[in-house]
C-alpha positions in Angstrom: -13.7 -24.6 -8.2 -17.4 -24.2 -8.8 -17.2 -26.5 -11.7 -15.5 -29.2 -9.6 -18.1 -28.7 -6.9 -20.7 -29.5 -9.5 -19.1 -32.9 -9.9 -19.2 -33.7 -6.2 -15.7 -32.4 -5.3 -16.2 -29.9 -2.5 -13.1 -27.7 -2.3 -12.3 -25.0 0.2 -10.1 -22.1 -1.0 -8.7 -21.6 2.4 -7.4 -25.2 2.5 -6.3 -25.5 -1.1 -2.8 -25.0 -2.4 -2.5 -23.4 -5.9 0.5 -24.0 -8.0 1.4 -21.2 -10.5 4.2 -21.1 -13.1 6.3 -18.0 -13.6 8.8 -17.5 -16.5 11.6 -15.0 -16.5 12.6 -14.1 -20.0 16.3 -13.4 -20.6 17.1 -11.5 -23.8 20.8 -12.6 -24.1 20.1 -15.9 -25.9 21.0 -16.7 -29.5 18.0 -16.5 -31.7 17.1 -14.8 -35.0 14.8 -12.4 -33.2 16.0 -8.8 -33.2 17.2 -7.4 -29.9 14.6 -4.7 -29.6 11.8 -7.3 -30.2 13.3 -9.5 -27.4 13.4 -6.5 -25.1 9.9 -5.5 -25.9 8.5 -9.0 -25.4 10.4 -9.4 -22.1 9.1 -6.0 -20.9 5.5 -7.0 -21.8 5.9 -10.3 -20.0 7.2 -8.6 -16.8 4.2 -6.2 -16.8 1.5 -8.8 -17.4 -1.1 -9.2 -14.7 -0.4 -11.4 -11.7 -2.4 -14.6 -12.1 -3.1 -14.9 -8.4 -4.6 -11.4 -8.3 -6.5 -12.0 -11.6 -8.2 -15.2 -10.4 -8.6 -13.9 -6.8 -6.4 -16.6 -5.3 -5.4 -15.9 -1.6 -1.6 -15.0 -1.7 -0.8 -17.3 1.3 -2.1 -20.3 -0.6 0.1 -19.9 -3.7 3.2 -21.9 -4.6 5.1 -20.4 -7.6 7.4 -22.5 -9.8 9.8 -20.6 -12.0 11.9 -21.0 -15.1 14.3 -18.8 -16.9 14.0 -18.8 -20.7 16.7 -17.4 -23.0 15.3 -15.7 -26.1 
C-alpha cells in the first residue's frame, strides 16, 4: 500500500477490502504421487501461516475465496 501511495493512490487500510485465496487439499484424488506424500503435503499446507496475520491485514477487512483441490 505504501508503494501505491508513492504513485498518488492514497489507500486507507480501514476502508480497503482484501481478497485472499485459500485452497483445501484433498488427498483422495488419482495421481501418481504416493499417499504418504499427499498426506504430508496437505498437512504442511494446513499448517502454513495465515496470510492475513502475516501481512497484518485487519481480519474484518478480509474476504476469502476458496477452492478444493484433489491430489
